[in-house]
C-alpha positions as CSV (number, residue, x, y, z in Angstrom):
1,M,-23.6,147.6,-142.9
2,S,-21.5,146.3,-140.0
3,K,-23.9,147.8,-137.4
4,E,-26.8,146.0,-139.1
5,L,-24.8,142.7,-139.4
6,I,-24.1,142.3,-135.7
7,T,-27.7,142.5,-134.8
8,K,-28.7,139.5,-136.9
9,S,-29.3,135.9,-135.8
10,V,-27.4,132.9,-137.1
11,E,-30.5,131.9,-139.1
12,E,-30.4,135.3,-140.8
13,L,-26.6,135.3,-141.3
14,A,-26.1,131.7,-142.5
15,P,-27.7,132.1,-145.9
16,L,-25.8,135.4,-146.5
17,I,-22.5,133.7,-145.7
18,A,-23.4,130.6,-147.7
19,K,-24.2,132.8,-150.8
20,R,-21.1,134.9,-150.1
21,D,-23.3,138.1,-149.9
22,V,-21.5,138.6,-146.6
23,S,-18.0,137.3,-145.7
24,S,-17.2,135.6,-142.4
25,L,-14.2,138.0,-142.1
26,E,-16.4,141.1,-142.5
27,L,-18.8,139.7,-139.9
28,T,-16.1,138.7,-137.5
29,K,-14.4,142.1,-137.6
30,A,-17.7,143.9,-137.1
31,V,-18.6,141.7,-134.1
32,L,-15.1,142.1,-132.5
33,D,-15.0,145.9,-133.1
34,H,-18.4,146.2,-131.4
35,A,-17.5,143.8,-128.6
36,E,-14.2,145.4,-127.8
37,S,-15.8,148.9,-127.8
38,L,-18.5,147.7,-125.3
39,N,-16.5,145.4,-123.1
40,E,-15.3,148.1,-120.7
41,T,-19.0,148.8,-120.0
42,V,-20.5,145.3,-120.0
43,N,-17.5,143.2,-119.1
44,A,-18.8,140.1,-120.9
45,Y,-15.4,139.0,-122.2
46,I,-12.4,137.9,-120.1
47,S,-10.2,137.8,-123.2
48,F,-10.3,138.3,-127.0
49,T,-8.6,136.2,-129.7
50,R,-8.9,138.6,-132.6
51,K,-5.8,137.3,-134.6
52,Q,-6.9,133.7,-134.5
53,A,-10.6,134.7,-135.2
54,E,-9.7,136.7,-138.3
55,E,-7.5,133.9,-139.6
56,T,-10.3,131.3,-139.0
57,A,-12.8,133.6,-140.7
58,Q,-10.6,134.0,-143.7
59,Q,-10.2,130.3,-143.9
60,A,-14.0,129.9,-143.7
61,D,-14.4,132.3,-146.6
62,N,-11.9,130.4,-148.7
63,E,-13.6,127.1,-148.0
64,I,-17.0,128.5,-148.9
65,A,-15.7,130.1,-152.1
66,S,-14.3,126.7,-153.2
67,G,-17.7,125.1,-152.6
68,N,-17.1,123.5,-149.2
69,Y,-19.8,125.1,-147.1
70,R,-20.2,123.1,-143.9
71,G,-23.6,124.3,-142.7
72,M,-25.4,126.8,-140.6
73,Y,-22.6,127.7,-138.2
74,H,-19.8,127.9,-140.8
75,G,-18.1,131.2,-140.4
76,I,-20.2,132.3,-137.5
77,P,-18.4,134.2,-134.7
78,M,-18.9,132.6,-131.2
79,A,-17.3,133.5,-127.9
80,I,-17.2,130.7,-125.3
81,K,-17.6,130.5,-121.5
82,D,-14.2,130.2,-120.0
83,N,-14.7,126.8,-118.3
84,L,-14.6,124.9,-121.7
85,Y,-11.2,123.6,-122.6
86,F,-9.3,125.0,-125.6
87,K,-6.1,123.1,-126.5
88,N,-3.0,125.2,-125.8
89,E,-5.1,128.2,-124.7
90,V,-5.4,129.6,-121.2
91,T,-8.7,128.5,-119.7
92,T,-9.3,130.2,-116.4
93,M,-12.6,129.1,-115.0
94,A,-12.7,132.8,-114.1
95,S,-10.6,132.0,-111.1
96,K,-7.2,132.9,-109.5
97,I,-6.2,129.3,-108.9
98,H,-6.6,128.4,-112.6
99,Q,-5.6,131.8,-114.1
100,D,-2.6,130.2,-115.9
101,F,-4.2,126.8,-116.7
102,V,-3.6,125.6,-120.3
103,P,-5.4,122.4,-121.3
104,D,-3.6,120.0,-123.7
105,F,-6.9,119.0,-125.5
106,D,-10.1,120.5,-126.8
107,A,-13.4,119.9,-125.0
108,T,-15.5,117.5,-127.2
109,I,-17.9,120.3,-128.0
110,I,-15.1,122.7,-129.0
111,S,-13.8,120.0,-131.4
112,K,-17.4,119.7,-132.8
113,L,-17.7,123.5,-133.3
114,R,-14.3,123.6,-135.0
115,E,-15.5,120.9,-137.4
116,A,-18.6,123.0,-138.1
117,G,-16.4,125.9,-139.1
118,V,-17.2,128.2,-136.1
119,V,-15.0,131.3,-135.6
120,F,-13.9,131.7,-131.9
121,T,-13.7,135.4,-130.8
122,G,-12.7,135.0,-127.2
123,K,-13.5,133.7,-123.7
124,L,-16.5,134.9,-121.8
125,N,-16.8,136.1,-118.2
126,M,-18.6,133.8,-115.6
127,H,-19.1,133.3,-112.0
128,E,-16.0,131.8,-110.5
129,Y,-15.9,128.1,-111.1
130,A,-19.5,128.4,-112.3
131,W,-20.6,128.3,-108.6
132,G,-22.9,131.3,-108.4
133,I,-25.7,133.2,-110.1
134,T,-24.5,136.8,-110.3
135,T,-21.2,136.8,-112.3
136,N,-19.9,139.3,-109.9
137,N,-16.4,138.1,-110.3
138,P,-13.7,139.1,-107.8
139,Y,-10.8,138.7,-110.3
140,F,-12.2,139.7,-113.7
141,G,-14.8,142.2,-112.5
142,A,-18.6,142.2,-112.4
143,C,-20.4,141.4,-115.7
144,R,-23.3,143.8,-116.3
145,N,-26.8,143.3,-117.7
146,P,-27.1,145.2,-121.0
147,W,-30.7,146.0,-120.2
148,D,-29.7,147.8,-117.1
149,L,-26.0,148.1,-116.3
150,E,-26.7,148.3,-112.5
151,K,-28.2,144.8,-112.6
152,I,-26.7,141.3,-112.7
153,P,-26.9,139.4,-115.9
154,G,-27.5,136.2,-114.0
155,G,-25.0,133.4,-113.8
156,S,-23.0,131.4,-113.8
157,S,-23.0,132.0,-117.6
158,G,-23.5,135.7,-117.2
159,G,-20.9,136.7,-119.8
160,S,-22.6,134.5,-122.3
161,G,-26.1,136.0,-121.6
162,A,-24.8,139.6,-121.7
163,A,-22.7,139.0,-124.8
164,I,-25.7,137.7,-126.8
165,A,-28.0,140.4,-125.5
166,A,-25.5,143.1,-126.4
167,D,-24.6,141.6,-129.9
168,M,-21.1,141.1,-128.7
169,C,-21.1,137.6,-130.3
170,V,-23.7,135.9,-132.5
171,A,-24.2,132.7,-130.5
172,T,-22.6,130.9,-127.6
173,L,-22.8,128.1,-125.1
174,G,-23.4,128.0,-121.4
175,T,-23.1,125.4,-118.7
176,D,-26.0,124.6,-116.3
177,T,-25.9,122.9,-112.9
178,A,-28.8,124.6,-111.2
179,G,-29.9,127.0,-113.9
180,S,-26.7,128.6,-115.2
181,I,-27.9,128.6,-118.8
182,R,-31.5,129.5,-118.2
183,I,-31.0,132.1,-115.4
184,P,-28.8,134.5,-117.5
185,S,-30.8,133.8,-120.6
186,S,-34.0,134.8,-118.8
187,A,-32.4,137.8,-117.2
188,C,-30.8,139.0,-120.5
189,G,-33.8,138.3,-122.7
190,I,-32.4,135.6,-124.9
191,V,-33.0,131.9,-125.7
192,G,-31.3,129.3,-123.5
193,L,-31.5,125.5,-123.8
194,K,-30.4,122.9,-121.2
195,P,-30.6,119.7,-123.1
196,T,-31.3,116.3,-121.6
197,H,-28.5,115.1,-119.3
198,G,-26.2,113.0,-121.5
199,R,-27.4,114.5,-124.7
200,V,-24.2,116.7,-125.0
201,S,-20.8,115.6,-123.9
202,K,-19.2,117.3,-120.9
203,Y,-15.7,116.0,-121.6
204,G,-13.4,119.0,-121.4
205,C,-15.7,121.1,-119.2
206,F,-14.3,121.9,-115.8
207,P,-17.0,120.3,-113.5
208,L,-19.0,122.0,-110.8
209,S,-21.2,119.0,-109.9
210,W,-20.7,115.7,-111.8
211,S,-24.3,114.5,-111.7
212,L,-26.0,117.9,-112.3
213,D,-23.8,119.6,-115.0
214,H,-25.1,120.2,-118.5
215,I,-23.9,122.2,-121.6
216,G,-26.2,123.9,-124.0
217,P,-26.9,126.7,-126.5
218,M,-27.5,130.4,-125.6
219,T,-28.7,132.2,-128.7
220,K,-30.8,135.0,-130.2
221,T,-33.5,132.7,-131.6
222,V,-34.9,129.3,-131.1
223,K,-33.8,128.2,-134.5
224,D,-30.2,129.2,-133.7
225,A,-30.4,127.0,-130.6
226,A,-31.8,124.1,-132.6
227,G,-29.0,124.4,-135.1
228,L,-26.3,124.6,-132.4
229,L,-27.7,121.6,-130.6
230,E,-27.5,119.5,-133.9
231,I,-23.7,120.3,-133.9
232,I,-22.9,119.6,-130.2
233,A,-25.2,116.7,-129.4
234,G,-24.2,113.1,-129.7
235,Y,-22.6,110.2,-127.8
236,D,-19.0,110.6,-126.6
237,K,-17.1,107.7,-125.2
238,N,-14.9,110.1,-123.2
239,D,-17.9,111.2,-121.1
240,P,-19.2,108.4,-118.8
241,T,-22.6,110.2,-118.5
242,S,-23.0,110.4,-122.3
243,V,-26.1,108.7,-123.7
244,K,-26.3,106.8,-127.0
245,A,-29.3,108.3,-128.6
246,P,-30.0,109.6,-132.1
247,V,-29.5,113.3,-132.8
248,G,-32.5,114.9,-134.3
249,N,-32.9,117.3,-137.2
250,Y,-34.1,119.9,-134.8
251,T,-34.1,122.9,-137.2
252,E,-36.1,121.0,-139.8
253,K,-38.7,120.0,-137.2
254,L,-39.4,123.6,-136.2
255,N,-42.8,124.5,-137.6
256,G,-44.5,126.2,-134.7
257,D,-47.5,123.9,-134.9
258,V,-48.9,123.4,-131.4
259,K,-52.4,122.3,-132.3
260,N,-53.5,119.6,-129.7
261,L,-50.3,120.1,-127.7
262,V,-51.0,119.5,-124.0
263,I,-49.4,122.0,-121.7
264,G,-48.9,121.0,-118.1
265,V,-49.1,123.6,-115.4
266,N,-48.1,122.9,-111.9
267,E,-49.6,125.5,-109.6
268,E,-48.4,124.3,-106.3
269,Y,-44.7,124.7,-107.0
270,F,-44.0,126.6,-110.2
271,F,-46.6,129.3,-109.7
272,K,-46.1,129.8,-105.9
273,N,-44.3,132.9,-104.6
274,V,-43.8,134.5,-108.0
275,D,-43.5,138.2,-108.9
276,Y,-47.0,139.3,-109.9
277,E,-46.0,140.8,-113.3
278,V,-43.7,137.8,-114.1
279,E,-46.7,135.5,-113.4
280,K,-48.9,137.6,-115.6
281,L,-46.5,137.6,-118.5
282,V,-45.9,133.8,-118.3
283,R,-49.7,133.1,-118.2
284,A,-50.1,135.4,-121.2
285,G,-47.5,133.3,-123.0
286,I,-49.4,130.1,-122.2
287,Q,-52.6,131.8,-123.4
288,S,-50.9,132.7,-126.7
289,L,-50.2,129.0,-127.2
290,V,-53.7,128.1,-126.3
291,D,-54.8,130.6,-129.0
292,Q,-52.7,128.6,-131.4
293,G,-54.5,125.4,-130.6
294,A,-52.8,124.0,-127.5
295,K,-54.6,122.7,-124.4
296,V,-53.8,123.2,-120.7
297,E,-53.9,120.6,-118.0
298,E,-53.0,121.1,-114.4
299,V,-50.6,118.5,-113.1
300,S,-49.4,117.5,-109.6
301,I,-45.8,116.7,-108.8
302,P,-45.9,116.0,-105.1
303,S,-42.2,115.4,-104.6
304,L,-41.3,118.9,-105.9
305,K,-41.5,120.2,-102.4
306,Y,-38.2,118.4,-101.7
307,A,-36.5,119.6,-104.9
308,E,-34.6,122.6,-103.3
309,Y,-33.2,120.4,-100.6
310,A,-32.1,117.7,-102.9
311,E,-30.6,120.1,-105.4
312,M,-28.6,122.0,-102.7
313,I,-27.3,118.9,-100.9
314,T,-26.2,117.4,-104.2
315,I,-24.5,120.5,-105.6
316,L,-22.9,121.5,-102.3
317,T,-21.3,118.2,-101.6
318,E,-20.2,117.3,-105.2
319,A,-18.7,120.8,-105.7
320,A,-16.9,120.6,-102.3
321,T,-15.5,117.2,-103.2
322,I,-14.1,118.5,-106.5
323,H,-12.4,121.5,-104.9
324,H,-11.5,119.8,-101.5
325,P,-7.7,119.7,-102.2
326,N,-7.5,123.4,-103.0
327,L,-9.8,124.3,-100.1
328,L,-7.3,122.7,-97.8
329,K,-4.1,124.1,-99.4
330,R,-5.1,127.6,-100.6
331,P,-8.5,128.6,-99.3
332,E,-7.6,132.3,-99.5
333,D,-7.4,132.0,-103.3
334,F,-11.1,131.4,-103.7
335,G,-13.6,134.3,-103.8
336,A,-15.3,134.8,-100.5
337,D,-18.7,133.8,-101.7
338,I,-17.7,130.4,-103.3
339,R,-15.3,129.6,-100.5
340,L,-18.2,129.8,-98.1
341,L,-20.2,127.4,-100.3
342,F,-17.3,124.9,-100.5
343,E,-17.0,125.0,-96.7
344,L,-20.7,124.4,-96.4
345,G,-20.4,121.5,-98.8
346,E,-18.1,119.8,-96.3
347,I,-20.8,119.6,-93.6
348,P,-23.5,117.2,-95.1
349,S,-23.0,113.6,-94.2
350,A,-23.0,110.6,-96.6
351,V,-26.5,109.9,-95.2
352,D,-27.6,113.4,-96.2
353,Y,-26.2,113.0,-99.7
354,L,-27.8,109.5,-100.2
355,Q,-31.1,110.7,-98.9
356,A,-31.0,113.5,-101.4
357,Q,-30.4,111.0,-104.2
358,Q,-33.5,109.0,-103.1
359,L,-35.6,112.1,-103.1
360,R,-34.1,112.9,-106.6
361,R,-35.2,109.5,-107.8
362,Q,-38.8,110.1,-106.6
363,I,-38.8,113.5,-108.3
364,K,-37.7,111.9,-111.6
365,L,-40.5,109.3,-111.3
366,D,-43.1,112.0,-110.6
367,F,-42.0,114.0,-113.6
368,Q,-42.1,110.8,-115.7
369,K,-45.8,110.3,-114.6
370,A,-46.6,113.9,-115.5
371,F,-45.2,113.5,-119.0
372,E,-47.5,110.5,-119.5
373,K,-50.4,113.1,-119.5
374,V,-48.8,116.2,-121.0
375,D,-46.3,117.1,-123.7
376,V,-44.5,120.0,-121.9
377,L,-44.6,121.7,-118.6
378,I,-44.5,125.5,-118.7
379,A,-43.5,127.8,-115.8
380,P,-41.7,131.1,-115.1
381,T,-38.0,130.6,-115.6
382,L,-37.3,132.9,-112.6
383,P,-39.8,134.0,-110.0
384,I,-38.0,137.4,-109.7
385,I,-36.4,140.1,-111.7
386,A,-32.6,140.4,-111.7
387,P,-31.5,142.6,-108.7
388,N,-28.7,145.1,-108.6
389,I,-25.1,144.0,-108.6
390,G,-23.9,143.4,-105.1
391,D,-27.4,142.7,-103.7
392,D,-27.8,139.4,-101.8
393,Y,-31.6,139.9,-101.8
394,A,-34.2,140.2,-104.5
395,D,-37.6,141.9,-104.5
396,L,-40.6,139.6,-104.5
397,N,-43.8,141.5,-104.5
398,G,-42.4,144.1,-102.0
399,A,-40.6,141.6,-99.8
400,K,-36.9,141.0,-99.6
401,V,-36.0,137.4,-100.3
402,D,-32.7,135.5,-100.4
403,L,-31.4,135.8,-104.0
404,I,-29.7,132.4,-104.5
405,D,-32.6,130.4,-103.0
406,H,-35.2,132.0,-105.1
407,I,-33.4,132.4,-108.4
408,I,-32.7,128.7,-108.8
409,R,-36.1,127.5,-107.5
410,F,-37.7,126.9,-110.9
411,T,-34.5,125.9,-112.8
412,G,-33.1,123.4,-110.3
413,P,-35.7,120.6,-110.9
414,G,-34.5,120.4,-114.5
415,N,-31.0,119.6,-113.3
416,L,-32.2,117.1,-110.7
417,T,-34.2,115.2,-113.3
418,G,-31.9,115.8,-116.3
419,L,-34.9,116.7,-118.4
420,P,-34.6,119.2,-121.3
421,A,-35.6,122.8,-120.4
422,L,-35.8,125.8,-122.6
423,T,-36.2,129.5,-121.6
424,V,-37.6,132.0,-124.1
425,P,-38.5,135.7,-123.6
426,C,-42.1,136.3,-122.9
427,G,-42.1,140.1,-122.2
428,L,-40.7,142.9,-120.1
429,K,-41.3,144.2,-116.6
430,N,-40.1,147.8,-116.1
431,G,-37.8,147.4,-119.1
432,M,-36.2,144.1,-117.8
433,P,-36.8,140.8,-119.7
434,V,-38.9,138.0,-118.3
435,G,-38.4,134.4,-119.3
436,L,-40.8,131.5,-119.8
437,Q,-39.5,127.9,-119.2
438,I,-40.6,124.9,-121.2
439,M,-39.7,121.5,-119.9
440,G,-40.1,118.2,-121.8
441,A,-39.7,114.5,-121.4
442,A,-36.2,113.0,-121.6
443,M,-34.6,113.3,-125.1
444,N,-37.6,115.3,-126.4
445,E,-35.8,118.5,-127.2
446,E,-37.7,118.5,-130.5
447,T,-41.0,119.3,-128.8
448,V,-39.5,121.7,-126.3
449,L,-37.9,123.7,-129.1
450,N,-41.0,123.7,-131.3
451,V,-43.1,125.1,-128.4
452,G,-40.5,127.8,-127.9
453,Y,-40.6,128.6,-131.6
454,A,-44.4,129.0,-131.5
455,L,-44.1,131.4,-128.6
456,E,-41.2,133.3,-130.3
457,K,-43.4,133.9,-133.4
458,T,-45.8,136.0,-131.3
459,N,-42.8,138.5,-130.8
460,P,-43.2,138.9,-127.0
461,L,-40.4,141.6,-126.8
462,Q,-41.9,143.5,-129.7
463,G,-38.5,143.9,-131.2
464,K,-37.1,145.8,-128.2
465,K,-33.4,145.5,-127.4
466,P,-31.3,147.0,-124.6
467,E,-31.0,150.8,-125.0
468,L,-27.3,150.4,-124.7
469,V,-27.2,148.5,-128.0
470,S,-30.0,150.4,-129.7
471,S,-28.4,153.8,-129.2
472,L,-25.1,152.5,-130.7
473,Q,-26.9,151.3,-133.8
474,K,-28.8,154.5,-134.6
């Protein structure tokens, strides 16, 4: 029974827990047993909190037995990326400098998850300070992609992506500054949502780039992501970027109806220099929505040609500013890859930064115009397949291309604009997952999630899971 339990999504488990057909404690123990047995292989977790998890799970069972069921995530085991603050618990940012850092408060979203009755099983591996896309961590070791242990899981939320794909936790959160939710979600074949900037509080999340950072769900299904967004969304006075906007009933609005939906396709940027098989699978995903009644319209977003420059100048300079004191005092305590990025971030001038913000404003305006004509924009999440651990290059139709430049090409615009963006699996290339990205207008997560739900119903992965997991569950 425990092997079957750990494979289930939150939407499958929640009714079982609510009816007390399954106990939270039973589920939590099964997930932890599985995660601990696999962690030496996958390295998704930095640390486990079994004792606290079992106590919280038992408390959830007691509450449910007394008629106090809190909702979809009550009693659900979740591990969390290790840059989100837990009061009185070590939060490392997967770094040497913060290896002993203990916050004196919970991140706002952690408080909200506690209120929802979530069971926390541990802290997940990540790229150091969230500044990278491989999760090849110099202090906690490389996290591995469950679909192919030689390959990266993506990053910076690589432990989050790998943990969900390998059933090492039931749901989780990622942080996203240039694609760090969507990159590992695509690479690991799961669902990842970057909400609208300001929709979810960042208070208590160690920053990478103040104006680009987002927090959002990483889950097994679209409905799981919708349910998690309902919990973590909402205005927070402690976050100056938080927006006062109503939180939707995202799960109730999921019906998969895409009749008369207008899908925007931007050929000149989002379908340029893409792996042939990735492009084929994404276009097949679009066609599956057309077969359900959607329409396609080509859109032009001229300023997208400046997006990579604006994204890199913004993230480099803001990240370097955040870490400037430690870069001066103890540069040797940063991993070599991110130390170089922080040093590069000291080079651009104020003129460069402010020019990038003007370009960013124009990109936002051009996207706004596009969404006057279409309901969503669909593109590949990544133009490439995840490369091997340690590689600085990726294969793009037989050519070697710079990994970091290409892997954030299609995700970065979502951070620049702050628009909601969802990645869902749309197929496999040589046994590795391919993601399809759905972008929407500001605060329109409802539509983005519903389009993802419509695609999910076509079962693009045909029920396939990583062999590593499948073999353990036979």
